[in-house]
N, C-alpha and C positions, 0 to 999 in steps of 0.2 A: 490159413484164413479161417476165422471163426464162423460158425454157422449163422450168426446174426449178420455179419458183413456180407456173407454169401447171399442171404435172403434179401438184403437191401439192394445189392447189385442186381440180382435177378428181377426184383420189383422195378427198379429203374430201367432195366433193359426192356421189360414188357411194356412199361408206360411209354417210353420213347418209340418203341416199335408201333404201338397203337396210334400214337400221335402222328407218326409218319404215314401210316395207312390212311388216317383221316384227312391228312393234307393232300395226299396223292389221289385218293379216290373217296370223295366225301359222301357218295351214295353207295349203298349196298343193296342186295336183293331183299325183297320183303320176306320176312320169315313166315308169314301166314299163308301166302299164296306161292311161295318159292319162286318168285319172279315172273309168274305167268300173268298176273294182273287180274285173275279170276280164280274162283274155287273150282276144283275138278270134282265132278259128281259122276255117278254111273246111272245108266238107264235100267230098266227092269231086266234086261238081258245080261247086264254086267259090263256093257261097253262104256268106256269113258266118254263123257260129254262135258261141254263147257257149262259152268255154273254161273252164279251171280258175280258181279264185279266186286273185287276186294275193297272193303271199306277202309282198311288201313292205308293202302297206297293209292287208293282211288283209281285203280286200274292201270297204273303206270308200271308196277312191278319193282319199283325202286323206292327206297326210304332213306332219309338222311341218317347217317350214323350218329350214335349218342355222343361221341367225342366231338364231332363236328358241330352238333347242335349246341353243346356247352360252349364251344369256342365262339360260335356266332352270337350267343347270348352275352358272353363276356365282352366281346368286341362292341356290341351294340350299347351295352351299359357304359363302357369306357367312352365311346363316342358321344353319348348323351351327357356325360359328366364333364367333358372338356369343351363344350360349346362356348 
């Protein structure tokens, strides 16, 4: 197998794997707050304490995956075009 065919096969495998992850679990943990829903800060003694609510996930700790967001946009555009 030539290197080009191997690269194409690997790229297709990664693409289909990510598509199946997006279909099975459309929400992932927020990368900014690590799924806590708030930022962790420390007090003056170095003990961890709860910080402000995460602005990215609005305190839920979950965000929609990029692949699922693209799929939702494409499906919405398709639905609007076939009315």
